N, C-alpha and C positions, 0 to 999 in steps of 0.2 A: 562424707565427700570422697570421691575418687580422684586421686592425683592424675594429672595428664600432662604430657609434655607439649609445649607450644613452641612454634618457631615464629619469631617476629620477622615479618616480611620486609622486602625492600632492601636498602643498602646496609641494613644493620647486620643481617646474617647471624643473629644471636639466638641460641636455644636456651630457654629457661623453663623451670618447672613451675607449675601453678596448680592450685586446687580449685575446683568448681563443682557445684552440684548439678550443672547442666552445661551442654555445649551450645545452648541457644545463642544466636548471634546478637550483637548489640543493637538496640534501638537508639536512633540518634535524632536530634532536633535538626530541622532543615530550614533553609531560607531559599528564596528565589534567587536566581543568578544564572550566568552562563559561562562556559569555558572552564578549562582546567580539570575536567573530570573524564574526558573522552578516553584517555589511555589507562587510567587507573581503576575505572569502574566505581569510583567514589561518588559521594554526594556532598553537597555543600552543607557545612554545619553552621548553625546560627549562634549568635551571642546570647548568653543567658540574661534573662530579665531581672534576676535577683542578684544580690551581692554575694560574695563568697561566704559571709558569715550568716546568711539566711537559709542555708540548706539544712540545718540541723545536724550537720556532720562535723567530724573532726578535721580541721584544715591542716594539711601538711605544708606549712609555709617554710620558706628557706630561712627566714629570720626568726622563727618561733620555735616550736617544740621539736621540729625535725631538723637535724644538722645537715649541712650540705653533703656530707659523705653518704647520706641515706638516699640520695637521688643521683643518678648517673648523668653527668653532663658530657656529651660526646662531641668533641670539636673544640674550637678556640672560644672560650668563654672568659669574660672578665668577671672574676669572683670577688673583687675587692669590696663590693657592697653586698653583704650576705642577704640583704633584703631584696636585691634586684640584680642577680646575675645577668649580664648583657652579652649579646652575640650578634654577628652580622653575616658570617660566611655561609654559603649554601651548604646543605648537608649536615649542619649542626643539629643535634638532637638531644632531647631530654627523656629519660626512661625512668619509670617508677612502677611500684606495685601498690595495690590498695584493695580494700574490701568494700563492698557496698553495691549499689545498683546503678551507679553512674559516677561521672567525674567532671568537675569544672576546673578551669585553669584561669589564673589571673596573669595577664600579659599587658605590657604597654608597648605599642608599636609606634616608633617614630615616623614610620612611613606606611606602606601598604604591602603586606607579604601574603604568601600562601604557604600552608603547612599540610603535610600528610599526617594523618592520625590513624594509628593502628592499635586496636584493642584486642588483646588475647591472640595476636598473630593473624588477625583477620585482614582482608583486603583494605588498603588505606582509604579513608575518607578524606575529603578536602576541606580545610579550614582556612577561610580568608580572614585576615586581621587588618586592623587599621587603628588610627588614633581615635576613632569614633566610639570605641568600646574597649574596656579593659578586662572584662570577664566573659569567658566563652565556655559553652558546654561541649565537652569532647565526647561524652557518651551518656546515655540514659536508658532506662528500661533493661539493664543487664540482669541476669540471674544473680541472686544473692550468692556471695562467695568471694574468692580472691581473683584478682584480675591484674594483668600487666598492660601498661600503656606506653606508647611511643609517640612523642610529638616531634616531628621532623621537618626542618625548614626546606622547602622546595625552591625558594627564590634566592637571588644573589644579593650581594652587599649593598648595591646602590638603591635597593628598595627600602633601606632604613634599618637602623639598629633596633632590636627587640629586647625588652627587659622582662625577665621572668620573676613573678612575685609569689608563686606557689600554686600547688594543687589543692583542691577541696573535694574529697570523695563525698558522694551523695549517699546518705544512710549507712555510712561505714567509717573507715579510718585508713590512714596510711599504714603500710606494712613494711617491715624491713626483714631481711635484706632485699634490696632490689636486685635485678639480674647481675651476675658477676661480670667483671671486665673481660674484654676480648683477649684472646691469645695471639691474634694476628693483627698487625697494624699497617694500614695502607694509606699513603698520602697521595693525593691527585692534584697536580699543579697544571693549570691550563687556562683556557679562554672560554668563550661562549659554548663551545662544543662540550666541554666538560661540565658546564653549568646546566646543560639540558635546555638551552635557549630554544624556545619555539617548538620543542619536540612533540607537544600535544596540539599544535596548530595544524591546520590543513594548508600546507604551503604549495608553491613557494611565495605567493603574493602577499600573505599576511605579514604585518609588521610585529614588532615586539609588544607583548602584553605580559604582565606577571602571571596571569591566569594560565598561559600556555607554556610557561617555563617550569619544568619538573625535573629537578636534579635527582629525585628519588628514582626516576626511570631512565636517567642518563647512563651511558655505557660503564662508567667507573663504579657507580653505585650498584649496578647489576652485577658486575664482576666481583665486587666486594661481598655481596650476598652469596654468590656462588661459592666463594672460598671461605665463607664464615669469618670475614675480617671486618674490623672497624675501619671505615673510610673517613678520612678528613680531607675536605675539599678546599683547596686554596686556588680558586679560579675566578676570573673576572672577564666579562664580555669585552671584546675589543682590544684586549691587551696582547702583548707579544713578549718575546725575550729581549728584542732590541727596540722595537717601536710598535705603536698601535696602528690601527687601520687608517688613521688620518696622517700618519707620518711623524707623530710626536714621539720623542725618545725619552721623555721624563716619566717617572712613576709607572714604569713597566713592572713585570711580574717579579723581578729580582728585588725591587723596592717593596712592593706589597707583601711579598713573602715573609717579611720580618714583622708584620703587624698583627695585632690582635683584631683590630677593625680595619678593613681594607682602606677606608677613606679617611682615617684619622692618623696623620703622620706621627704623632707622639705616642701611639698605642703600641709599644714594643712587646712582642710575644716572647715568653719565657720558654725556650725549647727544652729546658730540663723537665718540664711537666709531662712530656709525652715523647716517645721515641718511635719513629717509623721503622718498620722492617723492610718495606718496599716503597719507593717513591716513583710515581709515574709522571713524567713531564711530557705534555702534549701541547707544544707551542710552535708557531711558524705561520699559521694561516694569516694572521693580521700583519705580521712582519712583511709579508709579500703583497699586502694590499696596495701600497703605493708603487710596487715594482720589486725587482730583485734586490734584496738588501745586501747581498754579497758577503764579504769578509766581516763586516760589522755584525751581521747576524751570528756568524760562527763564533766570533769573539764573545758576544753577549751570552750566547747559549752555553759556551764552555764555562764562562764565569758563573752562570746559574748552577751548573752541575757541580762546580767546586764549592759554591755556597751551600748547596744541599749536603754535599759530602762533609763539609765542616760541621754541620749540625748533627748529622747521622753517620758517624764513621764506619758503621758496619752494615748499613742498609744497601739493598740492591736498588740501583737507579735504572729505571727502564725509560729510555728516550723513545717516545712514540710519535708516529706520523699518521694522520688520518682524521677525518675522512672527506673534507671538503675540497681539497686541492686536486687539480687534474693537470694533465699535459706537462709542459716544460716546468711550470712551477712545482709540480709534484716531484719531478725528477731532481730538480735542484734542491728542494728542501730535504729530500731523502739523502742526497749526497752530502749536504752540509751537516745534517744531524749524524750521519754515519761517520763523518770525519771527526766529529767531536768524540764519539764513542771510541773510534780507533785510537785517537790521541790519548784518551783517558786510559785505555787498556795498555798502550805502549808505555805510558808513564807509571805503570805499576798499580793501576786500579782495575782489577778484573771484574768488579761487581757493577760495571756500567754496560748496558746492553741496548740493542735496538729492537723496536717492535713496529711492524707495519699493520695498522688497523684497517687497511683497505680503503677503497674509494666508494662513496655512496652512489647508488644507482636510483635516482629519483623516478625514472620511468617504471621501475619494477617495485621498489620499496617505498616510494613516496618521499616527499620533502616535508620538513617542518617549516616554520616561518623563515623568510629571508634565506631560503635554500639551505637551512641547517638540517642536521640529521633528523629523520623521523624516528618514531619509537621502534620501528622495525630495524632501521639502521643502527640505532643504539644497541639493540640486542646483538646484532651481527658484530659490532665493534667489541662488545663485552665478551663475546665468545673468543675473539682473537686475543684480547688482552688477558683473559683468564689463562689461555694456553701459554702465552708468553711469560706470565708470572710464574706459573707452575714449572716451566722449564728452567727458570733460573733460581727460584726460591724453594722449589719442592713442595709447594702448597697443594 
């Protein structure tokens, strides 16, 4: 077998070495369905009709022969139950290596989610999950040899918590080590724009569906791939720094930021498990939904920046604006955010900066659902964010 270097696509930006006897692309099982594949070039993967133990392969389960350290869990996971690591934030991912001709996964979805599945660095396929099935085929018909797999959550927290019960290679076994950890760590704090809300829809008139939300192709994920950084996404549609789009001031991003699961108040995240090198905060669109929030927004935003700094004393904090606001709202939110940056700098924190991610032009670049960024706009935002991060962090 000839060794070849593969790059896992999407927000992971991770290069790993793998061995294979062929570069033949994966053959996958499909189901009928619509939506969710327009931007990624992927196809819908179907659930397996057999159980994990009926493949004749060695099952790499989290609670069995393979320890948790042999699988990379990227993002905020609750690992307290080794039989069922659980997660809910968008952009969380599971990375493994195996030998064989295919791969099954056992998951239990408390809701209905969509995943991107990349095998050997290939274009991501789309996997819809739900409580109706716990076993899914990620790939089949692969050439015999070693392969890398990425299972990446495209949808956000309110779609439900997912519990991972293990991988089962078809006609092979789990291999260690899996790809090494990232050297760069990027955290993205935001709202629906950061989640990729509706970016695969043909807007602006379409409403939200999980099939058209693709965080894998949102601006932050693209930027992370470009810079070969691990991205952790702490974002939730409708939320703001001070208030949500309906004017509610409780449970905004400063509160959710502390949680392992966005919708579970008692799930406190342990920040000692992972340290961000760069944190991007992109909030304000929902704060302006009911009108100009004024000083209350400035105070809440400044408090969030201090909160982030408390967890990551050495991180670069990039305060971003874009891309849905226009006119006077845009001018005001820029002024408010820049004032927070200026106050932070004057107070002795030079690692807080401002980034303008631009204003979307739906007439030229199209809209996602409910006037959200299209895939093209996400790419344009990613380019601006990449430039801004490189300027402050040297990536």
